[in-house]
All heavy atoms as an XYZ file, in Angstrom:
543
protein
N     180.976     29.322     20.132
C     181.375     27.873     19.737
C     181.207     26.996     20.983
O     181.790     27.471     21.993
C     182.690     27.852     19.154
C     183.119     26.495     18.711
S     184.846     26.369     18.105
C     184.568     26.683     16.422
N     180.623     25.958     20.870
C     180.436     24.998     21.980
C     181.295     23.759     21.731
O     181.310     23.174     20.650
C     179.011     24.524     22.166
O     178.119     25.676     22.220
C     178.768     23.686     23.251
N     182.128     23.385     22.742
C     182.891     22.267     22.608
C     182.101     21.115     23.228
O     181.756     21.164     24.299
C     184.310     22.300     23.417
C     185.263     23.293     22.717
O     185.151     23.567     21.558
N     185.969     23.942     23.525
N     181.782     20.083     22.275
C     180.966     18.897     22.783
C     182.039     17.869     23.008
O     182.969     17.524     22.194
C     180.033     18.464     21.759
C     178.906     19.505     21.614
C     177.838     18.882     20.691
C     176.743     19.861     20.550
N     175.581     19.431     19.784
N     181.793     17.250     24.215
C     182.724     16.089     24.686
C     181.892     14.786     24.366
O     180.853     14.627     24.987
C     183.114     16.128     26.045
C     183.963     14.931     26.381
C     184.041     17.565     26.316
N     182.426     13.893     23.660
C     181.745     12.740     23.361
C     181.926     11.716     24.488
O     183.128     11.470     24.995
C     182.277     11.979     22.084
C     181.498     10.692     21.773
C     182.046     10.111     20.378
O     182.741     10.609     19.746
N     181.354      9.033     19.999
N     180.841     11.278     25.156
C     180.947     10.220     26.218
C     180.649      8.937     25.704
O     179.630      8.698     25.001
C     179.939     10.629     27.263
C     179.756      9.726     28.442
C     180.080     12.082     27.812
N     181.559      7.967     26.005
C     181.496      6.661     25.540
C     180.793      5.757     26.570
O     181.026      5.880     27.879
C     182.798      6.004     25.210
C     183.487      6.729     24.110
C     184.489      7.829     24.254
C     183.233      6.275     22.740
C     185.113      8.273     23.089
C     183.862      6.835     21.675
C     184.781      7.788     21.916
O     185.329      8.374     20.894
N     179.927      4.870     26.132
C     179.204      3.985     27.021
C     180.140      2.851     27.532
O     180.202      2.261     28.611
C     177.954      3.451     26.509
C     176.761      4.423     26.386
C     175.528      3.803     25.844
O     175.339      2.643     26.090
O     174.887      4.585     25.287
N     181.089      2.593     26.626
C     182.080      1.545     26.781
C     183.329      1.960     26.083
O     183.346      2.649     25.190
C     181.589      0.143     26.334
C     181.271      0.084     24.808
C     180.627     -1.236     24.435
N     180.176     -1.030     23.025
C     180.466     -1.910     22.158
N     181.056     -3.051     22.392
N     180.100     -1.739     20.861
N     184.564      1.485     26.497
C     185.724      1.810     25.897
C     185.916      1.332     24.510
O     185.209      0.233     24.116
C     186.859      1.301     26.752
C     186.106      0.168     27.568
C     184.735      0.539     27.548
N     186.582      2.053     23.515
C     186.820      1.478     22.123
C     187.748      0.246     22.332
O     188.384     -0.013     23.321
C     187.486      2.644     21.593
C     188.218      3.458     22.613
C     187.223      3.356     23.836
N     187.741     -0.451     21.226
C     188.561     -1.747     21.248
C     190.056     -1.449     21.482
O     190.577     -0.642     20.899
C     188.420     -2.448     19.947
C     189.300     -3.659     19.798
N     189.069     -4.870     20.499
C     190.386     -3.840     19.110
C     190.068     -5.706     20.187
N     190.942     -5.228     19.384
N     190.699     -2.181     22.348
C     192.051     -1.955     22.722
C     192.819     -3.347     22.096
O     192.589     -4.295     22.519
C     192.322     -1.921     24.362
C     191.551     -1.003     24.860
C     193.809     -1.833     24.512
C     191.759      0.450     24.589
N     193.687     -2.978     21.104
C     194.382     -4.155     20.465
C     195.510     -4.577     21.290
O     196.191     -3.880     22.049
C     194.853     -3.533     19.040
O     195.909     -2.758     19.149
N     195.789     -5.958     21.093
C     197.082     -6.463     21.599
C     198.347     -5.760     21.153
O     199.301     -5.700     21.902
C     197.126     -7.881     21.298
N     198.493     -5.263     19.985
C     199.482     -4.560     19.415
C     199.680     -3.198     20.238
O     200.839     -2.974     20.443
C     199.259     -4.215     17.894
C     199.378     -5.443     17.143
C     198.121     -6.233     16.894
O     196.990     -5.641     17.436
O     197.959     -7.347     16.314
N     198.649     -2.522     20.493
C     198.727     -1.404     21.372
C     199.368     -1.656     22.583
O     200.300     -0.838     23.159
C     197.443     -0.550     21.398
C     197.349      0.628     22.297
C     198.347      1.786     21.663
C     196.091      1.243     22.480
N     198.832     -2.628     23.369
C     199.379     -2.891     24.664
C     200.814     -3.318     24.509
O     201.610     -2.957     25.335
C     198.480     -4.296     25.197
C     197.059     -3.908     25.285
C     199.075     -4.718     26.372
C     196.804     -2.738     26.237
N     201.155     -4.160     23.551
C     202.735     -4.665     23.540
C     203.509     -3.339     23.286
O     204.481     -3.197     23.798
C     202.877     -5.509     22.252
C     202.254     -6.885     22.581
O     201.988     -7.165     23.733
O     201.943     -7.649     21.535
N     203.098     -2.409     22.427
C     203.889     -1.230     22.192
C     204.032     -0.325     23.471
O     204.996      0.067     23.729
C     203.114     -0.424     21.018
C     203.927      0.826     20.657
C     205.069      0.969     20.074
C     203.592      2.173     20.974
N     205.442      2.229     19.956
C     204.383      3.048     20.473
C     202.398      2.720     21.544
C     204.325      4.416     20.521
C     202.218      4.109     21.593
C     203.212      4.899     21.085
N     202.937     -0.206     24.145
C     202.889      0.591     25.394
C     203.711     -0.046     26.462
O     204.348      0.594     27.095
C     201.487      0.957     25.771
C     200.619      1.936     25.034
C     199.177      1.897     25.492
C     201.338      3.237     24.958
N     203.612     -1.399     26.525
C     204.464     -2.133     27.398
C     205.934     -1.929     27.275
O     206.792     -1.869     28.165
C     204.095     -3.684     27.256
C     203.713     -4.321     28.632
O     203.717     -3.658     29.704
O     203.330     -5.394     28.537
N     206.204     -1.924     25.971
C     207.824     -1.649     25.632
C     208.156     -0.177     25.900
O     209.177      0.121     26.440
C     208.054     -1.934     24.258
C     207.851     -3.380     23.795
C     208.214     -3.610     22.304
O     208.557     -2.765     21.520
N     207.670     -4.814     21.920
N     207.170      0.687     25.565
C     207.460      2.155     25.704
C     207.614      2.639     27.263
O     208.399      3.439     27.714
C     206.385      2.944     25.021
C     206.651      4.444     24.753
C     207.876      4.638     23.947
C     205.342      4.963     24.131
N     206.658      2.008     28.047
C     206.564      2.294     29.480
C     206.673      0.968     30.247
O     205.752      0.497     30.910
C     205.323      3.036     29.850
C     205.041      4.183     28.982
C     204.032      4.304     28.008
C     205.836      5.431     29.111
C     203.806      5.262     27.282
C     205.604      6.557     28.260
C     204.506      6.524     27.408
N     207.948      0.362     30.372
C     208.065     -0.871     31.088
C     207.895     -0.716     32.572
O     208.074      0.495     33.105
C     209.463     -1.293     30.708
C     210.268     -0.037     30.463
C     209.097      0.966     29.900
N     207.528     -1.842     33.206
C     207.399     -1.839     34.714
C     208.901     -1.928     35.147
O     209.677     -2.820     34.854
C     206.691     -3.209     35.108
C     206.533     -3.293     36.595
C     205.733     -2.103     37.254
C     205.743     -4.687     36.873
N     209.190     -0.940     35.995
C     210.642     -0.872     36.475
C     210.637     -0.158     37.806
O     209.749      0.682     38.056
C     211.489     -0.190     35.407
C     211.164      1.252     35.144
C     212.073      1.880     33.961
O     212.556      1.169     33.209
N     211.899      3.156     33.862
N     211.707     -0.628     38.556
C     211.893      0.166     39.836
C     212.525      1.513     39.586
O     213.283      1.692     38.715
C     212.748     -0.678     40.785
O     212.184     -1.866     41.001
N     212.231      2.608     40.347
C     212.821      3.799     40.236
C     214.312      3.706     40.625
O     214.754      2.883     41.476
C     212.022      4.803     41.345
C     211.472      3.854     42.209
C     211.217      2.650     41.624
N     215.102      4.733     40.134
C     216.378      4.900     40.470
C     216.560      5.646     41.773
O     215.627      6.425     42.033
C     217.343      5.655     39.386
C     217.105      5.102     37.978
C     217.892      3.736     37.976
O     219.031      3.612     38.709
O     217.531      2.773     37.215
N     217.588      5.449     42.575
C     217.704      6.001     43.893
C     217.811      7.600     43.726
O     217.277      8.320     44.597
C     218.954      5.575     44.497
C     218.929      4.097     45.138
C     220.320      3.737     45.656
C     217.859      3.985     46.040
N     218.255      8.130     42.634
C     218.286      9.475     42.517
C     217.139     10.139     41.797
O     217.161     11.414     41.569
C     219.682      9.878     41.850
C     219.816      9.336     40.518
O     219.071      8.375     40.061
O     220.692      9.736     39.789
N     215.981      9.409     41.469
C     214.979      9.936     40.862
C     214.182     10.812     41.817
O     214.060     10.430     43.021
C     213.988      8.860     40.358
C     214.395      8.165     39.097
O     215.408      8.681     38.499
O     213.964      7.139     38.784
N     213.723     11.974     41.352
C     212.810     12.796     42.169
C     211.432     12.243     42.356
O     211.128     11.426     41.555
C     212.823     14.237     41.537
O     211.990     14.225     40.277
N     210.739     12.766     43.316
C     209.354     12.370     43.511
C     208.551     12.589     42.243
O     207.678     11.747     41.825
C     208.700     13.008     44.697
C     209.080     12.382     46.041
C     208.363     13.173     47.176
O     207.741     14.076     47.037
O     208.539     12.497     48.337
N     208.758     13.742     41.622
C     208.077     14.052     40.505
C     208.357     13.101     39.278
O     207.247     12.776     38.671
C     208.539     15.525     39.947
C     207.761     15.982     38.882
C     207.945     17.383     38.511
N     207.186     17.861     37.350
C     207.398     18.835     36.677
N     208.323     19.848     37.166
N     206.581     19.244     35.707
N     209.405     12.755     39.150
C     209.846     11.618     38.042
C     209.176     10.276     38.375
O     208.558      9.698     37.573
C     211.254     11.518     37.968
C     211.643     10.244     36.991
C     211.903     12.834     37.385
N     209.245     10.083     39.620
C     208.637      8.798     40.029
C     207.116      8.803     39.851
O     206.537      7.838     39.294
C     208.910      8.448     41.655
C     210.460      8.187     41.772
C     208.109      7.247     42.157
C     211.026      7.965     43.186
N     206.416      9.727     40.278
C     204.998      9.907     40.233
C     204.636      9.893     38.784
O     203.572      9.334     38.287
C     204.461     11.075     40.950
C     204.563     11.221     42.314
C     204.694     12.333     43.037
C     204.696     10.020     43.064
C     204.736     12.311     44.472
C     204.810      9.779     44.457
C     204.876     11.058     45.125
N     205.395     10.683     37.882
C     205.094     10.556     36.491
C     205.207      9.260     35.917
O     204.336      8.806     35.089
C     206.076     11.615     35.624
C     205.744     11.836     34.332
N     204.793     12.558     33.829
C     206.419     11.278     33.177
C     204.820     12.522     32.477
N     205.844     11.719     32.117
N     206.268      8.507     36.157
C     206.486      7.243     35.636
C     205.472      6.193     36.147
O     204.952      5.384     35.386
C     208.040      6.696     36.124
O     208.939      7.687     35.639
C     208.294      5.270     35.443
N     204.984      6.325     37.440
C     203.961      5.496     37.909
C     202.690      5.704     37.188
O     201.896      4.782     36.854
C     203.824      5.657     39.393
C     202.618      5.057     39.978
C     205.062      5.151     40.221
N     202.418      6.969     36.950
C     201.124      7.413     36.225
C     201.229      6.801     34.775
O     200.077      6.193     34.358
N     202.318      6.753     34.133
C     202.470      6.181     32.753
C     202.059      4.761     32.781
O     201.372      4.259     32.044
C     203.789      6.360     32.119
C     204.027      7.836     31.750
C     205.501      8.063     31.479
O     206.467      7.346     31.961
N     205.750      8.955     30.420
N     202.651      4.089     33.767
C     202.496      2.594     33.919
C     201.122      2.318     34.266
O     200.554      1.257     33.878
C     203.550      1.988     34.965
C     203.546      0.663     34.982
C     203.910      0.077     33.604
N     203.532     -1.377     33.570
C     203.724     -2.145     32.485
N     204.447     -1.673     31.376
N     203.277     -3.453     32.487
N     200.419      3.136     35.105
C     199.100      2.835     35.553
C     198.216      2.930     34.390
O     197.233      2.008     34.268
C     198.803      4.006     36.524
O     197.307      3.933     36.952
N     198.356      3.750     33.449
C     197.678      3.825     32.179
C     197.772      2.526     31.393
O     196.757      1.843     31.014
C     197.974      4.954     31.325
C     197.279      4.887     30.019
C     197.507      6.402     32.010
N     198.964      2.024     31.312
C     199.288      0.685     30.670
C     198.481     -0.483     31.359
O     197.812     -1.245     30.697
C     200.681      0.479     30.514
C     200.988     -0.933     29.984
C     201.400      1.533     29.749
N     198.579     -0.437     32.637
C     197.917     -1.530     33.382
C     196.323     -1.451     33.202
O     195.716     -2.427     33.156
C     198.291     -1.466     34.825
C     199.701     -1.761     35.208
C     200.220     -3.067     34.578
O     199.421     -4.035     34.661
O     201.430     -3.263     34.184
N     195.967     -0.135     33.302
C     194.410     -0.039     33.117
C     193.991     -0.461     31.663
O     192.995     -1.151     31.592
C     194.087      1.484     33.264
C     192.559      1.740     33.116
N     191.654      1.321     34.003
C     191.941      2.461     32.184
C     190.517      1.731     33.659
N     190.581      2.355     32.575
N     194.701     -0.156     30.616
C     194.329     -0.669     29.322
C     194.550     -2.164     29.129
O     193.766     -2.778     28.407
C     195.247      0.083     28.264
C     195.057      1.632     28.068
C     195.967      2.266     27.170
C     193.572      1.882     27.666
N     195.517     -2.630     29.806
C     195.504     -4.077     29.800
C     194.370     -4.815     30.352
O     193.777     -5.800     29.919
C     196.820     -4.549     30.563
C     198.136     -4.466     30.013
C     199.248     -4.996     30.883
C     200.461     -5.496     30.127
N     201.452     -6.061     30.962
N     193.897     -4.300     31.464
C     192.703     -4.903     32.157
C     191.487     -4.707     31.218
O     190.589     -5.612     31.100
C     192.356     -4.088     33.435
N     191.276     -3.489     30.487
C     190.193     -3.367     29.594
C     190.403     -4.269     28.413
O     189.365     -5.085     27.987
C     190.223     -1.826     28.945
C     189.851     -0.967     30.017
C     189.250     -1.874     27.853
C     189.985      0.548     29.728
N     191.522     -4.570     27.991
C     191.925     -5.396     26.843
C     191.453     -6.904     27.290
O     190.789     -7.633     26.547
C     193.311     -5.454     26.435
C     193.733     -6.393     25.329
N     193.354     -6.413     24.104
C     194.475     -7.541     25.464
C     193.893     -7.368     23.394
N     194.611     -8.134     24.285
N     191.875     -7.317     28.410
C     191.489     -8.616     29.028
C     189.924     -8.849     29.123
O     189.533     -9.794     28.673
C     192.247     -8.782     30.435
C     191.976    -10.191     30.996
C     192.701    -10.351     32.269
C     192.534    -11.735     32.885
N     193.179    -11.838     34.062
N     189.402     -7.844     29.571
C     187.812     -7.965     29.757
C     187.209     -8.024     28.309
O     186.256     -8.761     28.171
C     187.374     -6.600     30.357
C     185.876     -6.626     30.815
C     185.389     -5.361     31.373
O     186.132     -4.975     32.412
O     184.446     -4.758     31.052
N     187.766     -7.244     27.333
C     187.028     -7.285     26.127
C     187.248     -8.675     25.447
O     186.405     -9.094     24.805
C     187.795     -6.142     25.223
C     187.247     -4.753     25.517
C     188.004     -3.756     24.597
O     189.154     -3.942     24.193
N     187.460     -2.467     24.686
N     188.440     -9.213     25.701
C     188.635    -10.499     25.025
C     187.932    -11.657     25.803
O     187.525    -12.623     25.128
C     190.143    -10.936     25.074
C     190.961    -10.043     23.913
O     190.226     -9.842     22.836
N     192.036     -9.486     24.130
N     187.674    -11.498     26.995
C     186.845    -12.431     27.785
C     185.471    -12.319     27.313
O     184.750    -13.458     27.127
C     186.986    -12.149     29.267
N     184.971    -11.280     27.017
C     183.548    -11.020     26.653
C     183.412    -11.683     25.204
O     182.318    -12.116     24.822
C     183.175     -9.626     26.611
C     182.980     -9.066     27.971
O     182.901     -9.803     28.936
N     183.117     -7.755     27.992
N     184.339    -11.723     24.446
C     184.309    -12.179     22.981
C     184.129    -13.765     23.116
O     183.375    -14.301     22.358
C     185.688    -11.993     22.334
C     185.644    -10.475     21.838
C     185.745    -12.804     20.939
C     187.060    -10.066     21.219
N     184.702    -14.445     24.134
C     184.648    -15.796     24.304
C     183.337    -16.397     24.798
O     183.023    -17.429     24.846
C     185.798    -16.373     25.048
C     187.171    -16.103     24.470
C     188.373    -16.532     25.447
C     187.383    -16.780     23.102
N     182.633    -15.440     25.492
C     181.330    -15.816     26.065
C     180.219    -15.975     25.140
O     180.136    -15.457     24.083
C     181.042    -14.793     27.144
C     181.849    -14.781     28.344
C     181.492    -13.729     29.448
O     180.559    -12.925     29.087
O     182.197    -13.793     30.394
């Protein structure tokens, strides 16, 4: 059995509702003093995905207006 991975030429549409939901789920916040490095890195990674999707969403909406 062969596992085929679909490669996208461009990202799928990212909705404003998804961005809002992820923004609430993974808010931008400063770490607590007693957080371990692992927790901090994990939280930063989550937020990094949100910021990346926001950038894609912004680009997609800018392209609609052109």
